[in-house]
C-alpha positions in Angstrom: -96.5 15.3 -36.1 -96.4 15.0 -32.3 -96.9 18.0 -30.2 -94.4 16.6 -27.6 -91.4 18.9 -27.6 -89.8 18.4 -24.2 -89.3 15.3 -22.0 -87.6 15.5 -18.6 -86.3 12.7 -16.5 -86.4 13.4 -12.8 -83.4 12.5 -10.7 -83.2 12.0 -6.9 -80.6 10.4 -4.6 -80.4 6.6 -5.1 -82.3 6.6 -8.3 -81.8 3.4 -10.3 -79.3 3.5 -13.1 -81.3 1.1 -15.3 -84.7 2.6 -14.6 -83.4 6.1 -15.4 -80.7 5.7 -18.1 -82.3 3.0 -20.3 -85.4 5.1 -20.9 -83.3 8.3 -21.1 -80.9 6.9 -23.7 -83.7 5.7 -25.9 -85.4 9.1 -25.8 -82.1 10.8 -26.4 -81.5 8.6 -29.4 -84.9 9.5 -30.7 -84.1 13.2 -30.2 -80.8 12.7 -32.1 -82.7 11.1 -35.0 -85.2 14.0 -35.1 -82.3 16.5 -35.2 -81.1 14.9 -38.4 -84.5 15.6 -39.8 -84.6 19.2 -38.7 -87.0 18.4 -35.8 -86.5 19.4 -32.2 -87.1 17.3 -29.1 -85.5 18.4 -25.8 -84.7 15.5 -23.5 -83.3 16.6 -20.2 -82.3 15.1 -16.9 -82.1 16.5 -13.4 -83.8 17.1 -10.1 -84.2 19.5 -7.2 -80.7 18.7 -5.9 -77.5 19.9 -7.6 -75.6 17.2 -9.4 -73.9 14.9 -9.7 -76.5 12.6 -8.4 -75.5 9.3 -6.7 -77.6 6.4 -7.9 -78.6 3.4 -5.8 -75.6 1.3 -7.0 -73.1 4.1 -6.6 -72.7 5.6 -10.1 -72.7 9.4 -10.2 -74.8 11.0 -12.9 -74.1 14.5 -14.3 -77.4 16.3 -14.7 -78.5 18.9 -17.2 -80.3 21.2 -14.8 -81.6 21.9 -11.3 -85.4 22.0 -11.2 -87.5 24.8 -9.8 -91.2 24.6 -8.8 -92.1 26.6 -12.0 -90.5 24.2 -14.5 -92.8 22.4 -16.9 -92.3 19.8 -19.6 -94.6 18.0 -22.1 -93.6 14.7 -20.4 -92.3 14.3 -16.8 -90.7 10.9 -16.3 -90.2 9.6 -12.8 -87.9 6.5 -12.7 -87.5 4.1 -9.8 -84.8 2.8 -7.6 -84.1 2.6 -3.8 -84.5 6.3 -3.7 -88.1 6.1 -4.8 -89.2 5.7 -1.1 -87.8 9.0 0.0 -88.9 10.6 -3.3 -92.5 9.6 -2.5 -92.2 11.7 0.7 -90.6 14.8 -1.0 -93.1 17.7 -1.2 -91.3 19.4 -4.0 -91.4 16.3 -6.2 -95.0 15.5 -5.3 -96.0 19.1 -6.1 -94.3 19.1 -9.4 -96.0 15.8 -10.4 -99.4 17.1 -9.3 -99.1 20.3 -11.2 -98.0 18.6 -14.4 -101.0 16.3 -14.2 -103.4 19.1 -13.3 -102.2 21.1 -16.3 -102.9 18.2 -18.7 -99.3 17.2 -19.2 -98.0 13.7 -19.5 -96.6 12.0 -16.4 -94.7 8.7 -16.7 -93.1 6.3 -14.3 -91.4 2.9 -13.9 -90.6 0.7 -11.0 -90.8 2.5 -7.6 -91.5 5.7 -9.5 -95.1 4.4 -9.7 -95.2 4.6 -5.9 -94.1 8.3 -6.2 -97.0 9.0 -8.6 -99.4 7.3 -6.2 -98.3 9.5 -3.3 -98.7 12.6 -5.5 -102.4 11.8 -5.7 -102.7 11.7 -9.4 -103.6 8.0 -9.7 -106.9 8.1 -7.8 -109.1 5.4 -9.3 -107.0 5.2 -12.5 -105.9 1.8 -13.9 -102.1 1.4 -13.6 -99.5 -1.2 -13.5 -96.5 -1.4 -11.2 -93.4 -3.5 -10.3 -93.9 -6.8 -8.5 -92.4 -5.3 -5.3 -95.4 -2.9 -5.1 -98.1 -5.2 -6.5 -99.3 -6.1 -3.0 -98.9 -2.8 -1.2 -100.4 -0.4 -3.8 -103.8 -2.2 -4.0 -103.9 -2.3 -0.2 -103.5 1.5 -0.2 -106.3 1.9 -2.7 -104.5 1.9 -6.1 -106.2 0.4 -9.1 -103.5 -2.0 -10.2 -104.5 -4.0 -13.3 -104.8 -7.7 -12.5 -103.2 -9.7 -14.1 -100.4 -7.2 -13.9 -99.1 -5.8 -17.2 -95.5 -4.9 -18.2 -96.7 -1.4 -19.1 -100.0 0.6 -19.5 -100.6 3.7 -21.5 -103.6 5.7 -20.1 -104.0 8.1 -23.0 -107.2 9.8 -21.6 -105.4 10.8 -18.4 -101.9 11.1 -19.9 -100.4 8.7 -17.4 -97.9 6.0 -18.3 -96.9 3.3 -15.8 -94.6 0.3 -16.2 -93.1 -2.5 -14.1 -89.6 -3.1 -12.8 -86.2 -2.8 -14.5 -86.8 -5.6 -17.0 -89.7 -3.7 -18.5 -88.0 -0.4 -19.0 -86.6 -0.8 -22.5 -89.7 -2.3 -24.2 -92.1 0.0 -22.3 -90.2 3.0 -23.5 -90.6 1.9 -27.1 -94.4 1.6 -26.4 -94.4 5.1 -25.0 -92.7 6.4 -28.1 -95.3 4.6 -30.2 -98.1 6.4 -28.5 -96.5 9.8 -28.3 -94.8 9.9 -31.7 -96.5 7.2 -33.8 -95.9 3.5 -34.6 -93.7 4.3 -37.6 -91.3 6.3 -35.4 -91.3 3.6 -32.7 -90.8 0.8 -35.2 -87.7 2.5 -36.6 -86.3 3.1 -33.1 -87.0 -0.5 -32.0 -85.5 -1.9 -35.2 -82.3 0.0 -34.7 -81.9 -1.2 -31.2 -82.8 -4.8 -32.1 -85.7 -4.8 -29.6 -88.2 -5.2 -32.5 -86.6 -8.4 -33.6 -86.7 -9.7 -30.0 -90.1 -8.6 -28.8 -92.1 -8.0 -32.0 -95.2 -5.8 -32.5 -96.2 -5.9 -28.8 -93.8 -2.9 -28.5 -96.3 -0.8 -30.4 -99.3 -1.6 -28.1 -100.7 0.6 -25.3 -100.8 -2.4 -23.0 -97.8 -4.6 -22.4 -97.9 -8.4 -22.0 -99.1 -10.0 -18.7 -96.5 -10.5 -16.1 -96.6 -13.9 -14.5 -94.5 -14.9 -11.5 -94.6 -17.8 -9.0 -96.4 -16.5 -5.9 -93.6 -17.4 -3.6 -91.2 -15.3 -5.6 -93.6 -12.4 -5.7 -94.1 -12.6 -2.0 -90.3 -12.6 -1.4 -89.8 -9.5 -3.5 -92.7 -7.7 -1.7 -91.4 -8.7 1.7 -88.0 -7.3 0.9 -88.8 -4.1 -1.0 -92.4 -2.8 -0.7 -91.7 -0.7 2.5 -88.4 0.5 1.0 -90.1 1.6 -2.2 -93.2 3.0 -0.6 -92.7 3.6 3.2 -95.4 4.9 5.5 
């Protein structure tokens, strides 16, 4: 049985609805299923600001808690969105990420949240993946981005999970569940959500499929968003 008992989704102003809520809903569904079996998994949501939190498309999210520097979780999940840029310059967020990693806890991120992990200093030399918008800038700054880029990457040794942009969030979350809670648990979750029928057993792998994109489209995305997601 997994030793993971608590998963927290970090919020910050202008966080992405999809990056945050897709992964959160899947993990909350898992926690609900565990509860029916008499197992406990705490899945919470919140940041250092008092809620509700305004997302980057304007939805307001009611949070479970306001974080303190002393809070710890078995998994800290950092989503993306337009607010990832300011979050990557927030000392309280960067310190929380760094302490989770130093203490041997899991840290996960998708989309611009990967840039936040990078700025925290925990990715030094470690193989990661990232969204297309950061696939040019992160390597220039010294990050070890897997090439060809993957939809997700589970680094079990260092307890770091990274995934790409919004389109990767659902399948990558299933892959994270597979690693943390076992393939049988992930298979049941994916079957219930119809993602297993769509994607197949790739959902159970530590490495997601390669991400191909026409160079001109990748460049356009990078020109538009890389400095928004990871400003100087």
